[in-house]
N, CA, C and O atoms as a DFTB+ gen file, in Angstrom:
700 C
 N C O
     1  1      32.968      20.641      36.733
     2  2      33.905      21.084      35.732
     3  2      33.479      20.518      34.387
     4  3      33.144      19.338      34.285
     5  1      33.490      21.334      33.378
     6  2      33.119      20.944      32.031
     7  2      34.359      20.517      31.266
     8  3      35.431      21.100      31.429
     9  1      34.213      19.523      30.452
    10  2      35.327      19.035      29.645
    11  2      34.952      19.178      28.187
    12  3      33.985      18.565      27.736
    13  1      35.699      19.979      27.440
    14  2      35.447      20.086      26.008
    15  2      35.990      18.843      25.341
    16  3      37.090      18.387      25.654
    17  1      35.226      18.304      24.432
    18  2      35.661      17.095      23.748
    19  2      36.432      17.400      22.483
    20  3      37.132      16.533      21.960
    21  1      36.316      18.617      21.984
    22  2      36.946      18.944      20.723
    23  2      36.106      18.533      19.525
    24  3      36.481      18.801      18.384
    25  1      34.972      17.885      19.775
    26  2      34.083      17.481      18.690
    27  2      33.002      18.535      18.549
    28  3      32.534      19.091      19.543
    29  1      32.614      18.806      17.335
    30  2      31.582      19.800      17.110
    31  2      30.207      19.153      17.081
    32  3      30.019      18.075      16.517
    33  1      29.275      19.818      17.688
    34  2      27.882      19.421      17.600
    35  2      27.209      20.368      16.607
    36  3      27.814      21.344      16.165
    37  1      25.994      20.084      16.271
    38  2      25.282      20.888      15.291
    39  2      25.216      22.354      15.717
    40  3      25.386      23.248      14.888
    41  1      24.972      22.604      16.991
    42  2      24.796      23.966      17.480
    43  2      25.876      24.389      18.465
    44  3      25.637      25.267      19.293
    45  1      27.041      23.794      18.394
    46  2      28.112      24.191      19.301
    47  2      28.929      23.001      19.731
    48  3      28.664      21.866      19.335
    49  1      29.926      23.274      20.546
    50  2      30.808      22.211      21.028
    51  2      30.103      21.348      22.064
    52  3      29.316      21.834      22.875
    53  1      30.405      20.062      22.014
    54  2      29.901      19.148      23.029
    55  2      30.703      19.336      24.299
    56  3      31.927      19.460      24.260
    57  1      30.015      19.358      25.413
    58  2      30.631      19.451      26.723
    59  2      30.227      18.222      27.514
    60  3      29.057      17.838      27.515
    61  1      31.181      17.606      28.182
    62  2      30.878      16.464      29.044
    63  2      31.292      16.841      30.444
    64  3      32.414      17.291      30.677
    65  1      30.366      16.653      31.383
    66  2      30.621      17.021      32.782
    67  2      29.906      16.044      33.699
    68  3      28.977      15.350      33.286
    69  1      30.355      15.999      34.961
    70  2      29.653      15.152      35.925
    71  2      28.187      15.574      36.051
    72  3      27.870      16.763      36.048
    73  1      27.321      14.602      36.158
    74  2      25.894      14.866      36.327
    75  2      25.595      15.154      37.791
    76  3      26.214      14.586      38.690
    77  1      24.652      16.031      38.008
    78  2      24.158      16.301      39.358
    79  2      22.731      15.766      39.455
    80  3      22.104      15.449      38.445
    81  1      22.237      15.674      40.667
    82  2      20.854      15.219      40.873
    83  2      19.884      16.120      40.112
    84  3      18.867      15.647      39.606
    85  1      20.193      17.412      40.028
    86  2      19.327      18.345      39.304
    87  2      19.254      18.038      37.816
    88  3      18.260      18.358      37.166
    89  1      20.307      17.416      37.267
    90  2      20.317      17.065      35.845
    91  2      19.343      15.948      35.511
    92  3      19.013      15.745      34.343
    93  1      18.882      15.224      36.517
    94  2      18.028      14.076      36.221
    95  2      16.718      14.480      35.549
    96  3      16.118      13.670      34.841
    97  1      16.269      15.706      35.755
    98  2      15.065      16.171      35.064
    99  2      15.253      16.115      33.546
   100  3      14.293      15.863      32.817
   101  1      16.473      16.345      33.062
   102  2      16.771      16.264      31.627
   103  2      17.228      14.866      31.218
   104  3      17.070      14.482      30.059
   105  1      17.789      14.103      32.148
   106  2      18.216      12.734      31.846
   107  2      17.004      11.811      31.731
   108  3      16.974      10.934      30.867
   109  1      16.013      12.001      32.587
   110  2      14.863      11.108      32.622
   111  2      14.195      10.916      31.251
   112  3      13.935       9.772      30.880
   113  1      13.904      11.979      30.479
   114  2      13.269      11.741      29.178
   115  2      14.132      10.882      28.239
   116  3      13.598      10.087      27.465
   117  1      15.438      11.037      28.305
   118  2      16.343      10.225      27.492
   119  2      16.283       8.775      27.974
   120  3      16.099       7.855      27.178
   121  1      16.438       8.583      29.270
   122  2      16.376       7.245      29.865
   123  2      15.059       6.569      29.503
   124  3      15.040       5.429      29.038
   125  1      13.965       7.282      29.719
   126  2      12.635       6.717      29.466
   127  2      12.466       6.330      27.993
   128  3      11.943       5.259      27.685
   129  1      12.906       7.200      27.095
   130  2      12.807       6.925      25.654
   131  2      13.565       5.642      25.289
   132  3      13.042       4.777      24.587
   133  1      14.797       5.539      25.776
   134  2      15.638       4.388      25.436
   135  2      15.103       3.103      26.070
   136  3      14.965       2.084      25.394
   137  1      14.807       3.154      27.358
   138  2      14.401       1.939      28.072
   139  2      13.006       1.472      27.656
   140  3      12.783       0.271      27.499
   141  1      12.088       2.379      27.481
   142  2      10.728       1.953      27.108
   143  2      10.684       1.362      25.704
   144  3       9.782       0.582      25.400
   145  1      11.637       1.715      24.840
   146  2      11.706       1.109      23.506
   147  2      12.087      -0.364      23.595
   148  3      11.680      -1.159      22.748
   149  1      12.865      -0.736      24.611
   150  2      13.229      -2.131      24.832
   151  2      14.201      -2.713      23.824
   152  3      14.325      -3.934      23.727
   153  1      14.892      -1.874      23.073
   154  2      15.741      -2.356      21.993
   155  2      17.219      -2.503      22.347
   156  3      17.964      -3.165      21.624
   157  1      17.653      -1.889      23.462
   158  2      19.094      -1.875      23.723
   159  2      19.492      -2.212      25.155
   160  3      20.598      -2.710      25.365
   161  1      18.663      -1.970      26.123
   162  2      19.010      -2.199      27.526
   163  2      18.175      -3.328      28.112
   164  3      17.010      -3.505      27.756
   165  1      18.776      -4.078      29.001
   166  2      18.081      -5.167      29.690
   167  2      17.447      -4.652      30.984
   168  3      17.505      -5.307      32.024
   169  1      16.852      -3.484      30.897
   170  2      16.059      -2.944      32.002
   171  2      14.592      -3.216      31.689
   172  3      14.209      -3.315      30.524
   173  1      13.783      -3.337      32.722
   174  2      12.341      -3.469      32.548
   175  2      11.849      -2.256      31.758
   176  3      12.160      -1.117      32.107
   177  1      11.090      -2.497      30.707
   178  2      10.602      -1.401      29.866
   179  2       9.694      -0.447      30.628
   180  3       9.469       0.678      30.183
   181  1       9.172      -0.879      31.767
   182  2       8.300      -0.042      32.591
   183  2       9.033       0.573      33.771
   184  3       8.397       0.977      34.744
   185  1      10.353       0.654      33.707
   186  2      11.126       1.270      34.789
   187  2      10.592       2.675      35.042
   188  3      10.494       3.490      34.124
   189  1      10.247       2.948      36.307
   190  2       9.717       4.275      36.616
   191  2      10.846       5.246      36.953
   192  3      12.009       4.856      37.053
   193  1      10.492       6.483      37.121
   194  2      11.473       7.560      37.328
   195  2      12.328       7.314      38.572
   196  3      13.541       7.522      38.539
   197  1      11.710       6.876      39.657
   198  2      12.445       6.630      40.902
   199  2      13.458       5.491      40.729
   200  3      14.605       5.597      41.164
   201  1      13.021       4.411      40.093
   202  2      13.933       3.288      39.822
   203  2      15.066       3.738      38.899
   204  3      16.225       3.377      39.102
   205  1      14.718       4.527      37.891
   206  2      15.717       5.021      36.940
   207  2      16.761       5.878      37.652
   208  3      17.950       5.780      37.351
   209  1      16.332       6.706      38.582
   210  2      17.274       7.543      39.320
   211  2      18.271       6.668      40.078
   212  3      19.475       6.924      40.066
   213  1      17.757       5.646      40.729
   214  2      18.658       4.740      41.469
   215  2      19.629       4.039      40.521
   216  3      20.826       3.975      40.798
   217  1      19.121       3.514      39.407
   218  2      19.949       2.777      38.458
   219  2      21.020       3.656      37.812
   220  3      22.162       3.228      37.648
   221  1      20.654       4.866      37.453
   222  2      21.530       5.709      36.637
   223  2      22.353       6.702      37.452
   224  3      23.460       7.068      37.059
   225  1      21.813       7.132      38.580
   226  2      22.478       8.201      39.334
   227  2      23.126       7.728      40.635
   228  3      24.149       8.273      41.049
   229  1      22.539       6.721      41.280
   230  2      23.043       6.308      42.586
   231  2      23.924       5.073      42.545
   232  3      24.934       5.018      43.246
   233  1      23.568       4.083      41.741
   234  2      24.315       2.820      41.721
   235  2      25.710       2.943      41.090
   236  3      26.654       2.337      41.597
   237  1      25.868       3.706      40.004
   238  2      27.203       3.799      39.393
   239  2      28.185       4.583      40.257
   240  3      27.803       5.309      41.175
   241  1      29.448       4.412      39.935
   242  2      30.503       5.173      40.607
   243  2      30.424       6.647      40.205
   244  3      30.571       7.534      41.046
   245  1      30.195       6.898      38.932
   246  2      30.066       8.257      38.411
   247  2      29.050       8.268      37.281
   248  3      28.880       7.272      36.578
   249  1      28.371       9.405      37.109
   250  2      27.455       9.610      35.996
   251  2      27.791      10.956      35.364
   252  3      28.101      11.920      36.064
   253  1      27.725      11.013      34.040
   254  2      28.072      12.219      33.293
   255  2      26.944      12.575      32.340
   256  3      26.116      11.733      31.991
   257  1      26.924      13.830      31.926
   258  2      26.030      14.284      30.865
   259  2      26.872      14.905      29.766
   260  3      27.958      15.435      30.005
   261  1      26.342      14.824      28.560
   262  2      26.944      15.457      27.393
   263  2      25.941      16.493      26.911
   264  3      24.774      16.184      26.674
   265  1      26.410      17.717      26.771
   266  2      25.496      18.779      26.390
   267  2      26.107      19.666      25.325
   268  3      27.323      19.695      25.132
   269  1      25.240      20.384      24.640
   270  2      25.638      21.415      23.691
   271  2      24.689      22.583      23.900
   272  3      23.471      22.412      23.945
   273  1      25.253      23.753      24.025
   274  2      24.457      24.966      24.228
   275  2      23.477      24.826      25.391
   276  3      22.347      25.310      25.322
   277  1      23.921      24.157      26.466
   278  2      23.116      24.016      27.665
   279  2      22.050      22.933      27.606
   280  3      21.338      22.726      28.589
   281  1      21.919      22.236      26.479
   282  2      20.927      21.163      26.346
   283  2      21.608      19.805      26.516
   284  3      22.592      19.510      25.837
   285  1      21.086      18.986      27.416
   286  2      21.633      17.647      27.628
   287  2      21.180      16.745      26.490
   288  3      19.987      16.544      26.265
   289  1      22.176      16.202      25.773
   290  2      21.927      15.369      24.599
   291  2      22.116      13.891      24.891
   292  3      21.547      13.038      24.209
   293  1      22.918      13.590      25.906
   294  2      23.216      12.208      26.243
   295  2      23.772      12.116      27.646
   296  3      24.045      13.123      28.299
   297  1      23.934      10.884      28.091
   298  2      24.421      10.630      29.443
   299  2      25.106       9.274      29.471
   300  3      24.795       8.387      28.677
   301  1      26.042       9.129      30.398
   302  2      26.637       7.808      30.608
   303  2      26.991       7.637      32.070
   304  3      27.184       8.607      32.803
   305  1      27.072       6.367      32.480
   306  2      27.552       6.049      33.817
   307  2      28.825       5.233      33.696
   308  3      29.092       4.610      32.668
   309  1      29.602       5.249      34.765
   310  2      30.826       4.464      34.872
   311  2      30.790       3.776      36.220
   312  3      30.550       4.410      37.247
   313  1      31.029       2.471      36.210
   314  2      31.024       1.714      37.453
   315  2      32.027       0.573      37.346
   316  3      32.544       0.282      36.268
   317  1      32.291      -0.060      38.469
   318  2      33.146      -1.242      38.503
   319  2      32.337      -2.412      37.970
   320  3      31.198      -2.630      38.385
   321  1      32.930      -3.164      37.049
   322  2      32.204      -4.268      36.435
   323  2      31.962      -5.411      37.425
   324  3      30.846      -5.923      37.521
   325  1      32.996      -5.808      38.154
   326  2      32.888      -6.879      39.151
   327  2      33.719      -6.479      40.370
   328  3      34.680      -5.719      40.256
   329  1      33.348      -6.986      41.504
   330  2      34.077      -6.686      42.737
   331  2      35.326      -7.562      42.849
   332  3      35.562      -8.440      42.020
   333  1      36.114      -7.306      43.887
   334  2      37.265      -8.147      44.211
   335  2      38.268      -8.244      43.087
   336  3      38.751      -7.222      42.599
   337  1      38.595      -9.462      42.661
   338  2      39.628      -9.657      41.655
   339  2      39.275      -9.080      40.276
   340  3      40.140      -8.991      39.405
   341  1      38.020      -8.691      40.077
   342  2      37.618      -8.083      38.812
   343  2      37.455      -6.582      38.886
   344  3      37.000      -5.958      37.928
   345  1      37.825      -5.989      40.024
   346  2      37.580      -4.568      40.258
   347  2      38.420      -3.635      39.391
   348  3      38.191      -2.425      39.387
   349  1      39.377      -4.174      38.664
   350  2      40.199      -3.339      37.779
   351  2      39.544      -3.125      36.414
   352  3      40.107      -2.449      35.553
   353  1      38.359      -3.699      36.219
   354  2      37.635      -3.572      34.955
   355  2      36.405      -2.689      35.175
   356  3      35.590      -2.946      36.061
   357  1      36.290      -1.653      34.358
   358  2      35.145      -0.756      34.434
   359  2      34.048      -1.181      33.476
   360  3      34.260      -2.007      32.589
   361  1      32.881      -0.606      33.669
   362  2      31.723      -0.869      32.842
   363  2      30.987       0.448      32.648
   364  3      30.924       1.266      33.566
   365  1      30.439       0.655      31.484
   366  2      29.688       1.878      31.199
   367  2      28.385       1.555      30.507
   368  3      28.231       0.504      29.886
   369  1      27.453       2.477      30.625
   370  2      26.226       2.458      29.851
   371  2      26.025       3.854      29.288
   372  3      26.254       4.846      29.980
   373  1      25.604       3.934      28.046
   374  2      25.464       5.216      27.353
   375  2      24.057       5.347      26.793
   376  3      23.487       4.376      26.295
   377  1      23.499       6.549      26.875
   378  2      22.201       6.831      26.275
   379  2      22.267       8.184      25.601
   380  3      22.802       9.144      26.156
   381  1      21.713       8.253      24.388
   382  2      21.675       9.491      23.609
   383  2      20.234       9.753      23.210
   384  3      19.526       8.836      22.792
   385  1      19.800      10.983      23.336
   386  2      18.469      11.371      22.886
   387  2      18.337      11.082      21.400
   388  3      19.286      11.286      20.643
   389  1      17.173      10.611      20.973
   390  2      16.976      10.320      19.543
   391  2      17.173      11.577      18.700
   392  3      17.604      11.484      17.550
   393  1      16.868      12.739      19.248
   394  2      17.036      13.992      18.507
   395  2      18.507      14.345      18.292
   396  3      18.824      15.163      17.429
   397  1      19.399      13.743      19.061
   398  2      20.828      14.072      18.973
   399  2      21.649      12.980      18.305
   400  3      22.866      13.121      18.186
   401  1      21.026      11.905      17.869
   402  2      21.788      10.809      17.269
   403  2      22.419      11.251      15.958
   404  3      21.844      12.039      15.207
   405  1      23.611      10.728      15.699
   406  2      24.335      11.086      14.488
   407  2      25.168      12.345      14.626
   408  3      25.719      12.834      13.640
   409  1      25.267      12.879      15.839
   410  2      26.019      14.118      16.068
   411  2      27.331      13.871      16.813
   412  3      27.988      14.826      17.229
   413  1      27.720      12.614      16.987
   414  2      28.984      12.316      17.643
   415  2      28.908      12.240      19.153
   416  3      29.940      12.178      19.820
   417  1      27.704      12.244      19.705
   418  2      27.532      12.245      21.163
   419  2      28.022      10.932      21.766
   420  3      28.792      10.951      22.726
   421  1      27.597       9.804      21.229
   422  2      28.013       8.504      21.786
   423  2      29.520       8.325      21.676
   424  3      30.159       7.842      22.611
   425  1      30.082       8.704      20.556
   426  2      31.525       8.596      20.365
   427  2      32.276       9.452      21.391
   428  3      33.234       8.992      22.013
   429  1      31.835      10.687      21.558
   430  2      32.477      11.580      22.520
   431  2      32.378      11.028      23.935
   432  3      33.348      11.074      24.691
   433  1      31.201      10.502      24.298
   434  2      31.033       9.961      25.648
   435  2      31.890       8.718      25.848
   436  3      32.478       8.549      26.916
   437  1      31.978       7.846      24.850
   438  2      32.794       6.641      24.995
   439  2      34.268       6.998      25.148
   440  3      34.962       6.420      25.984
   441  1      34.746       7.938      24.353
   442  2      36.140       8.367      24.481
   443  2      36.387       8.986      25.857
   444  3      37.398       8.703      26.501
   445  1      35.460       9.826      26.299
   446  2      35.574      10.460      27.615
   447  2      35.564       9.406      28.718
   448  3      36.340       9.491      29.670
   449  1      34.689       8.417      28.589
   450  2      34.576       7.395      29.635
   451  2      35.864       6.592      29.764
   452  3      36.227       6.179      30.865
   453  1      36.548       6.369      28.665
   454  2      37.811       5.637      28.737
   455  2      38.869       6.459      29.473
   456  3      39.651       5.911      30.249
   457  1      38.895       7.756      29.234
   458  2      39.818       8.631      29.967
   459  2      39.486       8.630      31.460
   460  3      40.374       8.541      32.307
   461  1      38.197       8.731      31.761
   462  2      37.758       8.715      33.160
   463  2      38.110       7.389      33.823
   464  3      38.575       7.358      34.962
   465  1      37.886       6.307      33.107
   466  2      38.183       4.981      33.651
   467  2      39.668       4.860      33.994
   468  3      40.021       4.366      35.065
   469  1      40.519       5.302      33.104
   470  2      41.966       5.276      33.366
   471  2      42.303       6.128      34.585
   472  3      43.089       5.716      35.438
   473  1      41.708       7.315      34.663
   474  2      41.973       8.214      35.787
   475  2      41.539       7.597      37.119
   476  3      42.123       7.891      38.162
   477  1      40.522       6.750      37.080
   478  2      40.034       6.084      38.293
   479  2      40.790       4.780      38.584
   480  3      40.516       4.108      39.578
   481  1      41.727       4.433      37.722
   482  2      42.545       3.251      37.959
   483  2      42.086       1.971      37.286
   484  3      42.666       0.910      37.514
   485  1      41.053       2.056      36.464
   486  2      40.625       0.865      35.736
   487  2      41.653       0.541      34.656
   488  3      42.233       1.440      34.046
   489  1      41.867      -0.736      34.430
   490  2      42.825      -1.186      33.420
   491  2      42.140      -1.682      32.153
   492  3      42.791      -1.880      31.127
   493  1      40.836      -1.882      32.224
   494  2      40.079      -2.371      31.076
   495  2      38.634      -1.901      31.195
   496  3      38.187      -1.447      32.248
   497  1      37.918      -2.027      30.076
   498  2      36.494      -1.691      30.045
   499  2      35.766      -2.864      29.409
   500  3      36.209      -3.421      28.405
   501  1      34.644      -3.226      30.010
   502  2      33.847      -4.337      29.490
   503  2      32.388      -3.929      29.394
   504  3      31.825      -3.364      30.332
   505  1      31.781      -4.222      28.247
   506  2      30.346      -4.063      28.062
   507  2      29.764      -5.468      28.095
   508  3      30.087      -6.293      27.240
   509  1      28.920      -5.745      29.063
   510  2      28.475      -7.108      29.347
   511  2      27.371      -7.650      28.470
   512  3      27.268      -8.863      28.292
   513  1      26.539      -6.776      27.914
   514  2      25.298      -7.263      27.311
   515  2      24.856      -6.306      26.202
   516  3      23.852      -5.608      26.345
   517  1      25.602      -6.276      25.102
   518  2      25.295      -5.404      23.976
   519  2      24.413      -6.190      23.010
   520  3      24.835      -7.212      22.470
   521  1      23.204      -5.718      22.796
   522  2      22.308      -6.394      21.859
   523  2      22.940      -6.373      20.469
   524  3      23.289      -5.306      19.963
   525  1      23.088      -7.535      19.855
   526  2      23.706      -7.599      18.528
   527  2      22.895      -6.822      17.497
   528  3      23.434      -6.390      16.479
   529  1      21.618      -6.644      17.754
   530  2      20.752      -5.872      16.859
   531  2      21.041      -4.372      16.934
   532  3      20.588      -3.617      16.073
   533  1      21.780      -3.935      17.941
   534  2      22.169      -2.532      18.089
   535  2      23.430      -2.306      17.244
   536  3      24.509      -2.015      17.760
   537  1      23.249      -2.451      15.933
   538  2      24.364      -2.492      15.005
   539  2      25.199      -1.219      15.009
   540  3      26.422      -1.286      14.878
   541  1      24.564      -0.068      15.156
   542  2      25.307       1.193      15.196
   543  2      26.256       1.241      16.380
   544  3      27.406       1.659      16.247
   545  1      25.776       0.815      17.531
   546  2      26.628       0.803      18.726
   547  2      27.760      -0.208      18.578
   548  3      28.905       0.086      18.922
   549  1      27.447      -1.383      18.075
   550  2      28.483      -2.406      17.904
   551  2      29.583      -1.882      16.987
   552  3      30.767      -2.026      17.292
   553  1      29.194      -1.268      15.857
   554  2      30.190      -0.687      14.941
   555  2      31.015       0.386      15.629
   556  3      32.237       0.420      15.487
   557  1      30.350       1.268      16.376
   558  2      31.061       2.356      17.047
   559  2      32.028       1.816      18.088
   560  3      33.181       2.244      18.140
   561  1      31.578       0.884      18.917
   562  2      32.469       0.354      19.950
   563  2      33.676      -0.329      19.299
   564  3      34.797      -0.206      19.794
   565  1      33.455      -1.043      18.203
   566  2      34.584      -1.670      17.509
   567  2      35.521      -0.613      16.925
   568  3      36.741      -0.760      16.999
   569  1      34.971       0.429      16.357
   570  2      35.786       1.527      15.817
   571  2      36.642       2.151      16.920
   572  3      37.762       2.596      16.666
   573  1      36.116       2.182      18.135
   574  2      36.824       2.779      19.271
   575  2      37.701       1.764      20.006
   576  3      38.180       2.038      21.106
   577  1      37.910       0.592      19.399
   578  2      38.891      -0.360      19.913
   579  2      38.367      -1.507      20.746
   580  3      39.160      -2.278      21.285
   581  1      37.058      -1.647      20.870
   582  2      36.494      -2.756      21.636
   583  2      36.386      -3.996      20.761
   584  3      36.005      -3.917      19.593
   585  1      36.725      -5.132      21.337
   586  2      36.606      -6.415      20.650
   587  2      35.390      -7.166      21.175
   588  3      35.032      -7.052      22.347
   589  1      34.765      -7.932      20.292
   590  2      33.720      -8.857      20.725
   591  2      34.438     -10.082      21.261
   592  3      35.113     -10.791      20.515
   593  1      34.292     -10.328      22.557
   594  2      35.003     -11.445      23.191
   595  2      34.049     -12.561      23.613
   596  3      34.478     -13.618      24.075
   597  1      32.773     -12.316      23.450
   598  2      31.795     -13.337      23.805
   599  2      30.479     -13.076      23.109
   600  3      30.142     -11.939      22.780
   601  1      29.751     -14.138      22.893
   602  2      28.435     -14.062      22.255
   603  2      27.496     -14.966      23.035
   604  3      27.760     -16.155      23.211
   605  1      26.402     -14.390      23.498
   606  2      25.388     -15.133      24.234
   607  2      24.215     -15.365      23.286
   608  3      23.422     -14.454      23.049
   609  1      24.098     -16.566      22.746
   610  2      23.071     -16.830      21.733
   611  2      21.652     -16.581      22.256
   612  3      21.251     -17.098      23.300
   613  1      20.916     -15.781      21.503
   614  2      19.491     -15.518      21.765
   615  2      19.227     -15.039      23.204
   616  3      18.191     -15.372      23.781
   617  1      20.130     -14.284      23.771
   618  2      20.008     -13.856      25.170
   619  2      19.219     -12.562      25.339
   620  3      18.791     -12.251      26.451
   621  1      19.017     -11.807      24.273
   622  2      18.299     -10.531      24.353
   623  2      16.993     -10.655      23.578
   624  3      16.992     -11.036      22.408
   625  1      15.891     -10.334      24.229
   626  2      14.570     -10.425      23.605
   627  2      14.175      -9.055      23.059
   628  3      13.606      -8.230      23.774
   629  1      14.479      -8.829      21.802
   630  2      14.195      -7.558      21.137
   631  2      12.701      -7.490      20.812
   632  3      12.131      -8.482      20.357
   633  1      12.054      -6.338      21.037
   634  2      10.600      -6.273      20.848
   635  2      10.133      -6.497      19.410
   636  3       9.001      -6.934      19.199
   637  1      10.972      -6.208      18.421
   638  2      10.573      -6.402      17.022
   639  2      11.269      -7.595      16.369
   640  3      10.678      -8.272      15.529
   641  1      12.505      -7.851      16.746
   642  2      13.293      -8.901      16.093
   643  2      13.265     -10.235      16.835
   644  3      13.755     -11.243      16.325
   645  1      12.705     -10.241      18.009
   646  2      12.677     -11.470      18.806
   647  2      14.027     -11.724      19.456
   648  3      14.761     -10.787      19.769
   649  1      14.347     -12.980      19.654
   650  2      15.572     -13.343      20.358
   651  2      16.796     -13.111      19.471
   652  3      16.935     -13.709      18.404
   653  1      17.675     -12.229      19.942
   654  2      18.926     -11.930      19.248
   655  2      20.081     -12.176      20.209
   656  3      19.888     -12.258      21.422
   657  1      21.264     -12.291      19.661
   658  2      22.443     -12.521      20.501
   659  2      22.783     -11.273      21.306
   660  3      22.508     -10.152      20.878
   661  1      23.376     -11.475      22.459
   662  2      23.964     -10.400      23.247
   663  2      25.474     -10.583      23.185
   664  3      25.978     -11.703      23.263
   665  1      26.180      -9.483      23.044
   666  2      27.628      -9.523      22.900
   667  2      28.316      -9.025      24.160
   668  3      27.821      -8.128      24.842
   669  1      29.460      -9.618      24.459
   670  2      30.360      -9.108      25.494
   671  2      31.495      -8.442      24.732
   672  3      32.148      -9.063      23.893
   673  1      31.722      -7.152      25.043
   674  2      32.760      -6.399      24.351
   675  2      33.779      -5.911      25.388
   676  3      33.428      -5.592      26.524
   677  1      35.048      -5.860      24.968
   678  2      36.137      -5.633      25.935
   679  2      37.263      -4.828      25.288
   680  3      37.572      -4.984      24.107
   681  1      37.859      -3.966      26.103
   682  2      39.026      -3.214      25.645
   683  2      40.003      -3.068      26.807
   684  3      39.618      -2.649      27.899
   685  1      41.250      -3.408      26.574
   686  2      42.320      -3.198      27.548
   687  2      42.720      -1.743      27.468
   688  3      43.029      -1.250      26.384
   689  1      42.722      -1.042      28.589
   690  2      43.017       0.389      28.614
   691  2      44.430       0.715      29.051
   692  3      44.980       1.750      28.673
   693  1      45.021      -0.169      29.849
   694  2      46.346       0.100      30.407
   695  2      47.399      -0.007      29.311
   696  3      47.269      -0.785      28.366
   697  1      48.426       0.783      29.465
   698  2      49.521       0.742      28.475
   699  2      50.500      -0.357      28.759
   700  3      51.472      -0.524      28.023
């Protein structure tokens, strides 16, 4: 089922829907571009396609794609952040194709993920390891109501900037 976000993309409305295994052919180039750059995710920069499929499609509770005019522009996963007493907190990871940045894709996916998280019974959302150098994402997550609740000094090794802080960001979703 496709979900209209109400946000306009350059060439049409953004649609967010559950990802299928067949979508991975379009997700892989986005994943590879983001991870091999080494600037935002704590994944091995040499993660291969098979490992990426497991990380992005099999391990999470749900995975979604964001598309416009049939082209996948971004993707996100939703999973439980911690088991047991922490199972009421969700966690997400978002990736947007460099060609689609600045078109509202990340914002639409984050808003959608919060709705999905609530529907699945999560009461909060936590981002565990946001590179402080990812300034656009930090600004966006804050704009969407996430607070910086922790700072891990020099925990992320950025390929150009060296050791930068990693942030823990959190938002209570329950009313």
